[in-house]
PDB file of N, CA, C and O in Angstrom:
ATOM      1  N   MET A   1      58.263 144.998  66.889  1.00  0.00           N
ATOM      2  CA  MET A   1      58.065 144.409  68.202  1.00  0.00           C
ATOM      3  C   MET A   1      57.813 142.900  68.086  1.00  0.00           C
ATOM      4  O   MET A   1      58.275 142.116  68.915  1.00  0.00           O
ATOM      5  N   LYS A   2      57.074 142.513  67.044  1.00  0.00           N
ATOM      6  CA  LYS A   2      56.795 141.084  66.856  1.00  0.00           C
ATOM      7  C   LYS A   2      58.070 140.315  66.547  1.00  0.00           C
ATOM      8  O   LYS A   2      58.230 139.173  66.978  1.00  0.00           O
ATOM      9  N   LYS A   3      58.993 140.951  65.788  1.00  0.00           N
ATOM     10  CA  LYS A   3      60.252 140.287  65.466  1.00  0.00           C
ATOM     11  C   LYS A   3      61.084 140.036  66.719  1.00  0.00           C
ATOM     12  O   LYS A   3      61.683 138.971  66.867  1.00  0.00           O
ATOM     13  N   ILE A   4      61.121 141.015  67.620  1.00  0.00           N
ATOM     14  CA  ILE A   4      61.886 140.859  68.859  1.00  0.00           C
ATOM     15  C   ILE A   4      61.297 139.742  69.705  1.00  0.00           C
ATOM     16  O   ILE A   4      62.039 138.928  70.255  1.00  0.00           O
ATOM     17  N   THR A   5      59.974 139.690  69.818  1.00  0.00           N
ATOM     18  CA  THR A   5      59.309 138.642  70.586  1.00  0.00           C
ATOM     19  C   THR A   5      59.604 137.282  69.974  1.00  0.00           C
ATOM     20  O   THR A   5      59.881 136.324  70.696  1.00  0.00           O
ATOM     21  N   PHE A   6      59.547 137.186  68.648  1.00  0.00           N
ATOM     22  CA  PHE A   6      59.816 135.925  67.963  1.00  0.00           C
ATOM     23  C   PHE A   6      61.261 135.480  68.188  1.00  0.00           C
ATOM     24  O   PHE A   6      61.518 134.309  68.467  1.00  0.00           O
ATOM     25  N   ILE A   7      62.194 136.411  68.067  1.00  0.00           N
ATOM     26  CA  ILE A   7      63.616 136.084  68.258  1.00  0.00           C
ATOM     27  C   ILE A   7      63.867 135.617  69.697  1.00  0.00           C
ATOM     28  O   ILE A   7      64.594 134.649  69.916  1.00  0.00           O
ATOM     29  N   CYS A   8      63.275 136.294  70.662  1.00  0.00           N
ATOM     30  CA  CYS A   8      63.427 135.882  72.069  1.00  0.00           C
ATOM     31  C   CYS A   8      62.865 134.486  72.286  1.00  0.00           C
ATOM     32  O   CYS A   8      63.473 133.673  72.982  1.00  0.00           O
ATOM     33  N   ALA A   9      61.712 134.203  71.698  1.00  0.00           N
ATOM     34  CA  ALA A   9      61.107 132.879  71.833  1.00  0.00           C
ATOM     35  C   ALA A   9      61.995 131.806  71.216  1.00  0.00           C
ATOM     36  O   ALA A   9      62.119 130.713  71.769  1.00  0.00           O
ATOM     37  N   MET A  10      62.609 132.104  70.086  1.00  0.00           N
ATOM     38  CA  MET A  10      63.497 131.141  69.440  1.00  0.00           C
ATOM     39  C   MET A  10      64.735 130.865  70.288  1.00  0.00           C
ATOM     40  O   MET A  10      65.148 129.714  70.427  1.00  0.00           O
ATOM     41  N   VAL A  11      65.322 131.905  70.850  1.00  0.00           N
ATOM     42  CA  VAL A  11      66.524 131.741  71.684  1.00  0.00           C
ATOM     43  C   VAL A  11      66.184 130.902  72.917  1.00  0.00           C
ATOM     44  O   VAL A  11      66.920 129.978  73.261  1.00  0.00           O
ATOM     45  N   ILE A  12      65.086 131.219  73.571  1.00  0.00           N
ATOM     46  CA  ILE A  12      64.670 130.447  74.749  1.00  0.00           C
ATOM     47  C   ILE A  12      64.392 129.004  74.365  1.00  0.00           C
ATOM     48  O   ILE A  12      64.758 128.085  75.097  1.00  0.00           O
ATOM     49  N   GLY A  13      63.756 128.800  73.239  1.00  0.00           N
ATOM     50  CA  GLY A  13      63.476 127.445  72.764  1.00  0.00           C
ATOM     51  C   GLY A  13      64.737 126.644  72.513  1.00  0.00           C
ATOM     52  O   GLY A  13      64.787 125.452  72.816  1.00  0.00           O
ATOM     53  N   MET A  14      65.761 127.288  71.960  1.00  0.00           N
ATOM     54  CA  MET A  14      67.021 126.588  71.702  1.00  0.00           C
ATOM     55  C   MET A  14      67.683 126.171  73.010  1.00  0.00           C
ATOM     56  O   MET A  14      68.259 125.086  73.086  1.00  0.00           O
ATOM     57  N   PHE A  15      67.611 127.018  74.046  1.00  0.00           N
ATOM     58  CA  PHE A  15      68.181 126.639  75.340  1.00  0.00           C
ATOM     59  C   PHE A  15      67.419 125.472  75.945  1.00  0.00           C
ATOM     60  O   PHE A  15      68.030 124.577  76.528  1.00  0.00           O
ATOM     61  N   CYS A  16      66.112 125.464  75.819  1.00  0.00           N
ATOM     62  CA  CYS A  16      65.299 124.366  76.366  1.00  0.00           C
ATOM     63  C   CYS A  16      65.616 123.061  75.665  1.00  0.00           C
ATOM     64  O   CYS A  16      65.756 122.025  76.315  1.00  0.00           O
ATOM     65  N   ILE A  17      65.729 123.097  74.346  1.00  0.00           N
ATOM     66  CA  ILE A  17      66.024 121.884  73.590  1.00  0.00           C
ATOM     67  C   ILE A  17      67.407 121.356  73.942  1.00  0.00           C
ATOM     68  O   ILE A  17      67.579 120.146  74.090  1.00  0.00           O
ATOM     69  N   SER A  18      68.386 122.225  74.079  1.00  0.00           N
ATOM     70  CA  SER A  18      69.736 121.769  74.392  1.00  0.00           C
ATOM     71  C   SER A  18      69.815 121.156  75.785  1.00  0.00           C
ATOM     72  O   SER A  18      70.672 120.305  76.020  1.00  0.00           O
ATOM     73  N   GLY A  19      68.958 121.554  76.710  1.00  0.00           N
ATOM     74  CA  GLY A  19      68.956 120.987  78.049  1.00  0.00           C
ATOM     75  C   GLY A  19      68.413 119.575  78.095  1.00  0.00           C
ATOM     76  O   GLY A  19      68.688 118.846  79.047  1.00  0.00           O
ATOM     77  N   VAL A  20      67.646 119.168  77.091  1.00  0.00           N
ATOM     78  CA  VAL A  20      67.046 117.842  77.066  1.00  0.00           C
ATOM     79  C   VAL A  20      68.021 116.797  76.551  1.00  0.00           C
ATOM     80  O   VAL A  20      67.891 115.619  76.881  1.00  0.00           O
ATOM     81  N   GLN A  21      68.988 117.203  75.753  1.00  0.00           N
ATOM     82  CA  GLN A  21      69.925 116.261  75.178  1.00  0.00           C
ATOM     83  C   GLN A  21      70.825 115.662  76.257  1.00  0.00           C
ATOM     84  O   GLN A  21      71.131 116.298  77.265  1.00  0.00           O
ATOM     85  N   ALA A  22      71.239 114.418  76.012  1.00  0.00           N
ATOM     86  CA  ALA A  22      72.107 113.739  76.971  1.00  0.00           C
ATOM     87  C   ALA A  22      73.439 114.460  77.094  1.00  0.00           C
ATOM     88  O   ALA A  22      74.000 114.939  76.109  1.00  0.00           O
ATOM     89  N   GLY A  23      73.933 114.526  78.328  1.00  0.00           N
ATOM     90  CA  GLY A  23      75.191 115.214  78.576  1.00  0.00           C
ATOM     91  C   GLY A  23      76.350 114.246  78.632  1.00  0.00           C
ATOM     92  O   GLY A  23      76.221 113.071  78.287  1.00  0.00           O
ATOM     93  N   ASP A  24      77.470 114.752  79.067  1.00  0.00           N
ATOM     94  CA  ASP A  24      78.655 113.929  79.232  1.00  0.00           C
ATOM     95  C   ASP A  24      78.488 113.027  80.447  1.00  0.00           C
ATOM     96  O   ASP A  24      77.691 113.311  81.341  1.00  0.00           O
ATOM     97  N   ALA A  25      79.241 111.950  80.468  1.00  0.00           N
ATOM     98  CA  ALA A  25      79.201 111.027  81.602  1.00  0.00           C
ATOM     99  C   ALA A  25      79.790 111.701  82.839  1.00  0.00           C
ATOM    100  O   ALA A  25      80.825 112.365  82.770  1.00  0.00           O
ATOM    101  N   VAL A  26      79.118 111.520  83.958  1.00  0.00           N
ATOM    102  CA  VAL A  26      79.576 112.054  85.234  1.00  0.00           C
ATOM    103  C   VAL A  26      79.606 110.923  86.249  1.00  0.00           C
ATOM    104  O   VAL A  26      78.930 109.908  86.077  1.00  0.00           O
ATOM    105  N   THR A  27      80.389 111.098  87.306  1.00  0.00           N
ATOM    106  CA  THR A  27      80.410 110.154  88.419  1.00  0.00           C
ATOM    107  C   THR A  27      79.982 110.912  89.662  1.00  0.00           C
ATOM    108  O   THR A  27      80.610 111.897  90.051  1.00  0.00           O
ATOM    109  N   LEU A  28      78.903 110.441  90.284  1.00  0.00           N
ATOM    110  CA  LEU A  28      78.354 111.070  91.483  1.00  0.00           C
ATOM    111  C   LEU A  28      78.495 110.120  92.659  1.00  0.00           C
ATOM    112  O   LEU A  28      78.284 108.915  92.516  1.00  0.00           O
ATOM    113  N   THR A  29      78.849 110.650  93.810  1.00  0.00           N
ATOM    114  CA  THR A  29      79.026 109.839  95.003  1.00  0.00           C
ATOM    115  C   THR A  29      77.995 110.252  96.042  1.00  0.00           C
ATOM    116  O   THR A  29      77.802 111.437  96.311  1.00  0.00           O
ATOM    117  N   GLY A  30      77.336 109.251  96.621  1.00  0.00           N
ATOM    118  CA  GLY A  30      76.324 109.538  97.625  1.00  0.00           C
ATOM    119  C   GLY A  30      75.721 108.265  98.174  1.00  0.00           C
ATOM    120  O   GLY A  30      76.335 107.199  98.138  1.00  0.00           O
ATOM    121  N   LYS A  31      74.496 108.394  98.688  1.00  0.00           N
ATOM    122  CA  LYS A  31      73.803 107.264  99.294  1.00  0.00           C
ATOM    123  C   LYS A  31      72.535 106.972  98.505  1.00  0.00           C
ATOM    124  O   LYS A  31      71.788 107.887  98.159  1.00  0.00           O
ATOM    125  N   GLY A  32      72.293 105.694  98.222  1.00  0.00           N
ATOM    126  CA  GLY A  32      71.097 105.271  97.510  1.00  0.00           C
ATOM    127  C   GLY A  32      69.946 105.045  98.485  1.00  0.00           C
ATOM    128  O   GLY A  32      70.071 104.273  99.437  1.00  0.00           O
ATOM    129  N   VAL A  33      68.831 105.718  98.243  1.00  0.00           N
ATOM    130  CA  VAL A  33      67.646 105.578  99.091  1.00  0.00           C
ATOM    131  C   VAL A  33      66.429 105.334  98.201  1.00  0.00           C
ATOM    132  O   VAL A  33      66.507 105.474  96.980  1.00  0.00           O
ATOM    133  N   CYS A  34      65.311 104.971  98.817  1.00  0.00           N
ATOM    134  CA  CYS A  34      64.073 104.708  98.094  1.00  0.00           C
ATOM    135  C   CYS A  34      63.217 105.975  98.055  1.00  0.00           C
ATOM    136  O   CYS A  34      62.998 106.620  99.081  1.00  0.00           O
ATOM    137  N   ALA A  35      62.738 106.321  96.861  1.00  0.00           N
ATOM    138  CA  ALA A  35      61.909 107.518  96.692  1.00  0.00           C
ATOM    139  C   ALA A  35      60.586 107.382  97.446  1.00  0.00           C
ATOM    140  O   ALA A  35      60.063 108.376  97.951  1.00  0.00           O
ATOM    141  N   LYS A  36      60.042 106.175  97.528  1.00  0.00           N
ATOM    142  CA  LYS A  36      58.759 105.957  98.203  1.00  0.00           C
ATOM    143  C   LYS A  36      58.950 105.777  99.712  1.00  0.00           C
ATOM    144  O   LYS A  36      58.323 106.475 100.509  1.00  0.00           O
ATOM    145  N   CYS A  37      59.798 104.857 100.091  1.00  0.00           N
ATOM    146  CA  CYS A  37      59.940 104.487 101.511  1.00  0.00           C
ATOM    147  C   CYS A  37      60.683 105.528 102.345  1.00  0.00           C
ATOM    148  O   CYS A  37      60.266 105.844 103.460  1.00  0.00           O
ATOM    149  N   ASN A  38      61.778 106.059 101.811  1.00  0.00           N
ATOM    150  CA  ASN A  38      62.601 107.001 102.571  1.00  0.00           C
ATOM    151  C   ASN A  38      62.214 108.457 102.366  1.00  0.00           C
ATOM    152  O   ASN A  38      62.125 109.224 103.325  1.00  0.00           O
ATOM    153  N   LEU A  39      61.984 108.834 101.118  1.00  0.00           N
ATOM    154  CA  LEU A  39      61.734 110.245 100.812  1.00  0.00           C
ATOM    155  C   LEU A  39      60.253 110.608 100.769  1.00  0.00           C
ATOM    156  O   LEU A  39      59.902 111.785 100.847  1.00  0.00           O
ATOM    157  N   LYS A  40      59.385 109.609 100.644  1.00  0.00           N
ATOM    158  CA  LYS A  40      57.927 109.846 100.553  1.00  0.00           C
ATOM    159  C   LYS A  40      57.594 110.789  99.403  1.00  0.00           C
ATOM    160  O   LYS A  40      56.686 111.613  99.511  1.00  0.00           O
ATOM    161  N   SER A  41      58.340 110.663  98.291  1.00  0.00           N
ATOM    162  CA  SER A  41      58.139 111.561  97.157  1.00  0.00           C
ATOM    163  C   SER A  41      57.614 110.849  95.915  1.00  0.00           C
ATOM    164  O   SER A  41      57.519 111.462  94.851  1.00  0.00           O
ATOM    165  N   ALA A  42      57.269 109.558  96.029  1.00  0.00           N
ATOM    166  CA  ALA A  42      56.786 108.810  94.873  1.00  0.00           C
ATOM    167  C   ALA A  42      55.763 107.772  95.320  1.00  0.00           C
ATOM    168  O   ALA A  42      55.719 107.392  96.490  1.00  0.00           O
ATOM    169  N   ASP A  43      54.947 107.321  94.379  1.00  0.00           N
ATOM    170  CA  ASP A  43      53.948 106.290  94.658  1.00  0.00           C
ATOM    171  C   ASP A  43      54.540 104.894  94.570  1.00  0.00           C
ATOM    172  O   ASP A  43      54.029 103.961  95.190  1.00  0.00           O
ATOM    173  N   LYS A  44      55.617 104.744  93.801  1.00  0.00           N
ATOM    174  CA  LYS A  44      56.281 103.447  93.628  1.00  0.00           C
ATOM    175  C   LYS A  44      57.721 103.548  94.098  1.00  0.00           C
ATOM    176  O   LYS A  44      58.297 104.636  94.136  1.00  0.00           O
ATOM    177  N   CYS A  45      58.293 102.420  94.454  1.00  0.00           N
ATOM    178  CA  CYS A  45      59.697 102.392  94.850  1.00  0.00           C
ATOM    179  C   CYS A  45      60.578 102.740  93.651  1.00  0.00           C
ATOM    180  O   CYS A  45      60.374 102.236  92.547  1.00  0.00           O
ATOM    181  N   ALA A  46      61.543 103.596  93.885  1.00  0.00           N
ATOM    182  CA  ALA A  46      62.519 103.990  92.873  1.00  0.00           C
ATOM    183  C   ALA A  46      63.789 104.400  93.604  1.00  0.00           C
ATOM    184  O   ALA A  46      63.731 104.973  94.692  1.00  0.00           O
ATOM    185  N   THR A  47      64.920 104.107  93.010  1.00  0.00           N
ATOM    186  CA  THR A  47      66.192 104.438  93.647  1.00  0.00           C
ATOM    187  C   THR A  47      66.559 105.888  93.389  1.00  0.00           C
ATOM    188  O   THR A  47      66.495 106.373  92.259  1.00  0.00           O
ATOM    189  N   VAL A  48      66.944 106.570  94.459  1.00  0.00           N
ATOM    190  CA  VAL A  48      67.399 107.954  94.385  1.00  0.00           C
ATOM    191  C   VAL A  48      68.789 108.011  94.994  1.00  0.00           C
ATOM    192  O   VAL A  48      69.009 107.520  96.101  1.00  0.00           O
ATOM    193  N   LEU A  49      69.727 108.610  94.272  1.00  0.00           N
ATOM    194  CA  LEU A  49      71.066 108.821  94.800  1.00  0.00           C
ATOM    195  C   LEU A  49      71.098 110.209  95.414  1.00  0.00           C
ATOM    196  O   LEU A  49      70.939 111.208  94.714  1.00  0.00           O
ATOM    197  N   GLN A  50      71.305 110.270  96.729  1.00  0.00           N
ATOM    198  CA  GLN A  50      71.387 111.557  97.417  1.00  0.00           C
ATOM    199  C   GLN A  50      72.845 111.988  97.474  1.00  0.00           C
ATOM    200  O   GLN A  50      73.689 111.305  98.054  1.00  0.00           O
ATOM    201  N   VAL A  51      73.130 113.148  96.854  1.00  0.00           N
ATOM    202  CA  VAL A  51      74.484 113.667  96.767  1.00  0.00           C
ATOM    203  C   VAL A  51      74.548 114.980  97.534  1.00  0.00           C
ATOM    204  O   VAL A  51      73.790 115.909  97.256  1.00  0.00           O
ATOM    205  N   LYS A  52      75.461 115.049  98.501  1.00  0.00           N
ATOM    206  CA  LYS A  52      75.648 116.279  99.268  1.00  0.00           C
ATOM    207  C   LYS A  52      76.427 117.282  98.435  1.00  0.00           C
ATOM    208  O   LYS A  52      77.474 116.965  97.872  1.00  0.00           O
ATOM    209  N   ASP A  53      75.898 118.498  98.366  1.00  0.00           N
ATOM    210  CA  ASP A  53      76.539 119.590  97.630  1.00  0.00           C
ATOM    211  C   ASP A  53      76.604 120.781  98.570  1.00  0.00           C
ATOM    212  O   ASP A  53      75.727 121.645  98.562  1.00  0.00           O
ATOM    213  N   GLY A  54      77.655 120.814  99.380  1.00  0.00           N
ATOM    214  CA  GLY A  54      77.764 121.861 100.401  1.00  0.00           C
ATOM    215  C   GLY A  54      76.750 121.611 101.505  1.00  0.00           C
ATOM    216  O   GLY A  54      76.754 120.551 102.132  1.00  0.00           O
ATOM    217  N   ASP A  55      75.876 122.593 101.745  1.00  0.00           N
ATOM    218  CA  ASP A  55      74.852 122.454 102.778  1.00  0.00           C
ATOM    219  C   ASP A  55      73.574 121.818 102.254  1.00  0.00           C
ATOM    220  O   ASP A  55      72.675 121.506 103.034  1.00  0.00           O
ATOM    221  N   THR A  56      73.482 121.622 100.946  1.00  0.00           N
ATOM    222  CA  THR A  56      72.266 121.064 100.363  1.00  0.00           C
ATOM    223  C   THR A  56      72.496 119.634  99.890  1.00  0.00           C
ATOM    224  O   THR A  56      73.630 119.195  99.699  1.00  0.00           O
ATOM    225  N   THR A  57      71.396 118.928  99.710  1.00  0.00           N
ATOM    226  CA  THR A  57      71.441 117.574  99.183  1.00  0.00           C
ATOM    227  C   THR A  57      70.634 117.537  97.896  1.00  0.00           C
ATOM    228  O   THR A  57      69.478 117.957  97.868  1.00  0.00           O
ATOM    229  N   LYS A  58      71.252 117.030  96.824  1.00  0.00           N
ATOM    230  CA  LYS A  58      70.560 116.889  95.544  1.00  0.00           C
ATOM    231  C   LYS A  58      70.133 115.439  95.381  1.00  0.00           C
ATOM    232  O   LYS A  58      70.873 114.517  95.722  1.00  0.00           O
ATOM    233  N   ASN A  59      68.931 115.253  94.857  1.00  0.00           N
ATOM    234  CA  ASN A  59      68.389 113.916  94.619  1.00  0.00           C
ATOM    235  C   ASN A  59      68.435 113.601  93.130  1.00  0.00           C
ATOM    236  O   ASN A  59      67.885 114.343  92.316  1.00  0.00           O
ATOM    237  N   TYR A  60      69.091 112.500  92.778  1.00  0.00           N
ATOM    238  CA  TYR A  60      69.178 112.029  91.401  1.00  0.00           C
ATOM    239  C   TYR A  60      68.432 110.705  91.307  1.00  0.00           C
ATOM    240  O   TYR A  60      68.813 109.729  91.954  1.00  0.00           O
ATOM    241  N   TYR A  61      67.377 110.667  90.509  1.00  0.00           N
ATOM    242  CA  TYR A  61      66.603 109.443  90.314  1.00  0.00           C
ATOM    243  C   TYR A  61      67.366 108.539  89.358  1.00  0.00           C
ATOM    244  O   TYR A  61      67.593 108.898  88.203  1.00  0.00           O
ATOM    245  N   VAL A  62      67.765 107.358  89.844  1.00  0.00           N
ATOM    246  CA  VAL A  62      68.601 106.448  89.063  1.00  0.00           C
ATOM    247  C   VAL A  62      67.708 105.560  88.206  1.00  0.00           C
ATOM    248  O   VAL A  62      66.871 104.818  88.721  1.00  0.00           O
ATOM    249  N   LYS A  63      67.899 105.645  86.891  1.00  0.00           N
ATOM    250  CA  LYS A  63      67.123 104.844  85.955  1.00  0.00           C
ATOM    251  C   LYS A  63      67.855 103.550  85.649  1.00  0.00           C
ATOM    252  O   LYS A  63      69.084 103.526  85.585  1.00  0.00           O
ATOM    253  N   GLY A  64      67.107 102.480  85.460  1.00  0.00           N
ATOM    254  CA  GLY A  64      67.684 101.213  85.038  1.00  0.00           C
ATOM    255  C   GLY A  64      67.990 100.275  86.195  1.00  0.00           C
ATOM    256  O   GLY A  64      67.783 100.600  87.364  1.00  0.00           O
ATOM    257  N   LYS A  65      68.489  99.104  85.828  1.00  0.00           N
ATOM    258  CA  LYS A  65      68.786  98.047  86.797  1.00  0.00           C
ATOM    259  C   LYS A  65      69.936  98.380  87.728  1.00  0.00           C
ATOM    260  O   LYS A  65      70.041  97.806  88.812  1.00  0.00           O
ATOM    261  N   MET A  66      70.797  99.295  87.322  1.00  0.00           N
ATOM    262  CA  MET A  66      71.951  99.668  88.152  1.00  0.00           C
ATOM    263  C   MET A  66      71.495 100.275  89.482  1.00  0.00           C
ATOM    264  O   MET A  66      72.212 100.185  90.479  1.00  0.00           O
ATOM    265  N   GLY A  67      70.332 100.882  89.504  1.00  0.00           N
ATOM    266  CA  GLY A  67      69.838 101.521  90.714  1.00  0.00           C
ATOM    267  C   GLY A  67      69.669 100.558  91.868  1.00  0.00           C
ATOM    268  O   GLY A  67      69.887 100.932  93.020  1.00  0.00           O
ATOM    269  N   LYS A  68      69.283  99.318  91.579  1.00  0.00           N
ATOM    270  CA  LYS A  68      69.080  98.330  92.643  1.00  0.00           C
ATOM    271  C   LYS A  68      70.378  97.994  93.369  1.00  0.00           C
ATOM    272  O   LYS A  68      70.358  97.609  94.538  1.00  0.00           O
ATOM    273  N   LYS A  69      71.508  98.140  92.677  1.00  0.00           N
ATOM    274  CA  LYS A  69      72.796  97.818  93.293  1.00  0.00           C
ATOM    275  C   LYS A  69      73.190  98.828  94.364  1.00  0.00           C
ATOM    276  O   LYS A  69      73.904  98.478  95.303  1.00  0.00           O
ATOM    277  N   ILE A  70      72.739 100.072  94.241  1.00  0.00           N
ATOM    278  CA  ILE A  70      73.166 101.133  95.167  1.00  0.00           C
ATOM    279  C   ILE A  70      72.139 101.385  96.264  1.00  0.00           C
ATOM    280  O   ILE A  70      72.454 102.037  97.259  1.00  0.00           O
ATOM    281  N   LYS A  71      70.923 100.884  96.104  1.00  0.00           N
ATOM    282  CA  LYS A  71      69.866 101.168  97.074  1.00  0.00           C
ATOM    283  C   LYS A  71      70.264 100.674  98.466  1.00  0.00           C
ATOM    284  O   LYS A  71      70.612  99.507  98.644  1.00  0.00           O
ATOM    285  N   GLY A  72      70.208 101.567  99.440  1.00  0.00           N
ATOM    286  CA  GLY A  72      70.546 101.242 100.813  1.00  0.00           C
ATOM    287  C   GLY A  72      72.034 101.233 101.105  1.00  0.00           C
ATOM    288  O   GLY A  72      72.452 100.847 102.197  1.00  0.00           O
ATOM    289  N   LYS A  73      72.836 101.655 100.140  1.00  0.00           N
ATOM    290  CA  LYS A  73      74.293 101.626 100.298  1.00  0.00           C
ATOM    291  C   LYS A  73      74.887 102.958  99.884  1.00  0.00           C
ATOM    292  O   LYS A  73      74.226 103.778  99.246  1.00  0.00           O
ATOM    293  N   GLU A  74      76.150 103.166 100.257  1.00  0.00           N
ATOM    294  CA  GLU A  74      76.889 104.345  99.817  1.00  0.00           C
ATOM    295  C   GLU A  74      77.836 103.919  98.708  1.00  0.00           C
ATOM    296  O   GLU A  74      78.393 102.822  98.732  1.00  0.00           O
ATOM    297  N   GLY A  75      78.008 104.809  97.733  1.00  0.00           N
ATOM    298  CA  GLY A  75      78.911 104.493  96.640  1.00  0.00           C
ATOM    299  C   GLY A  75      78.860 105.549  95.563  1.00  0.00           C
ATOM    300  O   GLY A  75      78.354 106.653  95.766  1.00  0.00           O
ATOM    301  N   SER A  76      79.399 105.185  94.404  1.00  0.00           N
ATOM    302  CA  SER A  76      79.459 106.100  93.266  1.00  0.00           C
ATOM    303  C   SER A  76      78.687 105.512  92.094  1.00  0.00           C
ATOM    304  O   SER A  76      78.712 104.303  91.860  1.00  0.00           O
ATOM    305  N   VAL A  77      78.003 106.385  91.363  1.00  0.00           N
ATOM    306  CA  VAL A  77      77.266 105.975  90.173  1.00  0.00           C
ATOM    307  C   VAL A  77      77.761 106.815  89.001  1.00  0.00           C
ATOM    308  O   VAL A  77      77.854 108.040  89.091  1.00  0.00           O
ATOM    309  N   THR A  78      78.073 106.141  87.907  1.00  0.00           N
ATOM    310  CA  THR A  78      78.503 106.811  86.689  1.00  0.00           C
ATOM    311  C   THR A  78      77.363 106.755  85.680  1.00  0.00           C
ATOM    312  O   THR A  78      76.700 105.728  85.537  1.00  0.00           O
ATOM    313  N   GLY A  79      77.142 107.860  84.984  1.00  0.00           N
ATOM    314  CA  GLY A  79      76.098 107.909  83.972  1.00  0.00           C
ATOM    315  C   GLY A  79      75.892 109.322  83.477  1.00  0.00           C
ATOM    316  O   GLY A  79      76.710 110.207  83.730  1.00  0.00           O
ATOM    317  N   THR A  80      74.788 109.533  82.767  1.00  0.00           N
ATOM    318  CA  THR A  80      74.462 110.849  82.241  1.00  0.00           C
ATOM    319  C   THR A  80      73.242 111.402  82.970  1.00  0.00           C
ATOM    320  O   THR A  80      72.329 110.658  83.330  1.00  0.00           O
ATOM    321  N   VAL A  81      73.237 112.706  83.182  1.00  0.00           N
ATOM    322  CA  VAL A  81      72.180 113.370  83.931  1.00  0.00           C
ATOM    323  C   VAL A  81      71.398 114.292  83.012  1.00  0.00           C
ATOM    324  O   VAL A  81      71.970 115.014  82.195  1.00  0.00           O
ATOM    325  N   LYS A  82      70.082 114.255  83.160  1.00  0.00           N
ATOM    326  CA  LYS A  82      69.241 115.247  82.496  1.00  0.00           C
ATOM    327  C   LYS A  82      68.044 115.519  83.396  1.00  0.00           C
ATOM    328  O   LYS A  82      67.661 114.688  84.219  1.00  0.00           O
ATOM    329  N   GLU A  83      67.468 116.691  83.221  1.00  0.00           N
ATOM    330  CA  GLU A  83      66.321 117.093  84.032  1.00  0.00           C
ATOM    331  C   GLU A  83      65.038 116.772  83.283  1.00  0.00           C
ATOM    332  O   GLU A  83      64.862 117.163  82.130  1.00  0.00           O
ATOM    333  N   VAL A  84      64.137 116.049  83.960  1.00  0.00           N
ATOM    334  CA  VAL A  84      62.850 115.689  83.386  1.00  0.00           C
ATOM    335  C   VAL A  84      61.770 116.038  84.399  1.00  0.00           C
ATOM    336  O   VAL A  84      61.777 115.530  85.520  1.00  0.00           O
ATOM    337  N   ASP A  85      60.851 116.894  84.011  1.00  0.00           N
ATOM    338  CA  ASP A  85      59.743 117.305  84.880  1.00  0.00           C
ATOM    339  C   ASP A  85      60.234 117.811  86.233  1.00  0.00           C
ATOM    340  O   ASP A  85      59.615 117.534  87.260  1.00  0.00           O
ATOM    341  N   GLY A  86      61.338 118.546  86.239  1.00  0.00           N
ATOM    342  CA  GLY A  86      61.859 119.126  87.463  1.00  0.00           C
ATOM    343  C   GLY A  86      62.674 118.178  88.323  1.00  0.00           C
ATOM    344  O   GLY A  86      63.134 118.566  89.397  1.00  0.00           O
ATOM    345  N   LYS A  87      62.863 116.936  87.873  1.00  0.00           N
ATOM    346  CA  LYS A  87      63.652 115.958  88.624  1.00  0.00           C
ATOM    347  C   LYS A  87      64.931 115.663  87.865  1.00  0.00           C
ATOM    348  O   LYS A  87      64.935 115.619  86.635  1.00  0.00           O
ATOM    349  N   LEU A  88      66.021 115.461  88.600  1.00  0.00           N
ATOM    350  CA  LEU A  88      67.301 115.094  87.992  1.00  0.00           C
ATOM    351  C   LEU A  88      67.312 113.585  87.784  1.00  0.00           C
ATOM    352  O   LEU A  88      67.258 112.821  88.748  1.00  0.00           O
ATOM    353  N   MET A  89      67.383 113.159  86.530  1.00  0.00           N
ATOM    354  CA  MET A  89      67.383 111.743  86.189  1.00  0.00           C
ATOM    355  C   MET A  89      68.812 111.322  85.827  1.00  0.00           C
ATOM    356  O   MET A  89      69.487 111.993  85.046  1.00  0.00           O
ATOM    357  N   LEU A  90      69.256 110.212  86.399  1.00  0.00           N
ATOM    358  CA  LEU A  90      70.597 109.696  86.176  1.00  0.00           C
ATOM    359  C   LEU A  90      70.489 108.352  85.454  1.00  0.00           C
ATOM    360  O   LEU A  90      70.044 107.363  86.038  1.00  0.00           O
ATOM    361  N   ALA A  91      70.891 108.320  84.199  1.00  0.00           N
ATOM    362  CA  ALA A  91      70.924 107.073  83.432  1.00  0.00           C
ATOM    363  C   ALA A  91      72.254 106.392  83.748  1.00  0.00           C
ATOM    364  O   ALA A  91      73.291 106.733  83.179  1.00  0.00           O
ATOM    365  N   ALA A  92      72.206 105.435  84.654  1.00  0.00           N
ATOM    366  CA  ALA A  92      73.427 104.821  85.183  1.00  0.00           C
ATOM    367  C   ALA A  92      74.040 103.832  84.198  1.00  0.00           C
ATOM    368  O   ALA A  92      73.347 103.035  83.566  1.00  0.00           O
ATOM    369  N   THR A  93      75.357 103.910  84.092  1.00  0.00           N
ATOM    370  CA  THR A  93      76.116 102.949  83.276  1.00  0.00           C
ATOM    371  C   THR A  93      77.078 102.128  84.126  1.00  0.00           C
ATOM    372  O   THR A  93      77.627 101.130  83.659  1.00  0.00           O
ATOM    373  N   GLY A  94      77.283 102.551  85.380  1.00  0.00           N
ATOM    374  CA  GLY A  94      78.175 101.833  86.269  1.00  0.00           C
ATOM    375  C   GLY A  94      77.958 102.216  87.711  1.00  0.00           C
ATOM    376  O   GLY A  94      77.589 103.350  88.014  1.00  0.00           O
ATOM    377  N   VAL A  95      78.192 101.251  88.618  1.00  0.00           N
ATOM    378  CA  VAL A  95      78.021 101.484  90.057  1.00  0.00           C
ATOM    379  C   VAL A  95      79.220 100.910  90.780  1.00  0.00           C
ATOM    380  O   VAL A  95      79.679  99.814  90.459  1.00  0.00           O
ATOM    381  N   GLU A  96      79.729 101.649  91.758  1.00  0.00           N
ATOM    382  CA  GLU A  96      80.814 101.175  92.605  1.00  0.00           C
ATOM    383  C   GLU A  96      80.383 101.389  94.061  1.00  0.00           C
ATOM    384  O   GLU A  96      80.155 102.520  94.489  1.00  0.00           O
ATOM    385  N   ILE A  97      80.276 100.298  94.809  1.00  0.00           N
ATOM    386  CA  ILE A  97      79.852 100.343  96.212  1.00  0.00           C
ATOM    387  C   ILE A  97      81.075 100.540  97.090  1.00  0.00           C
ATOM    388  O   ILE A  97      82.122  99.939  96.854  1.00  0.00           O
ATOM    389  N   LYS A  98      80.938 101.394  98.114  1.00  0.00           N
ATOM    390  CA  LYS A  98      82.034 101.618  99.063  1.00  0.00           C
ATOM    391  C   LYS A  98      82.088 100.519 100.078  1.00  0.00           C
ATOM    392  O   LYS A  98      82.946 100.535 100.961  1.00  0.00           O
TER     393      LYS A  98
END
């Protein structure tokens, strides 16, 4: 029984570790808003790219200086996405404003 528990823990651990690694570059299109002023979800201003996915809206917190270019505008952001503390973080490498 201990071996099965250990094996299950190892498999789950491997999935968790693989989720932390940087993924492939993606391009997301949406509207840049402020996490503090618009969403009331943060203590400090931070850029969030809101992307519509069917009936739901996903929030991607844009890391780096690229976020300032999209704030308050609609456009596309290219970068890598990973989940940190339950939030989708987007490490932006490029921004295109509509």
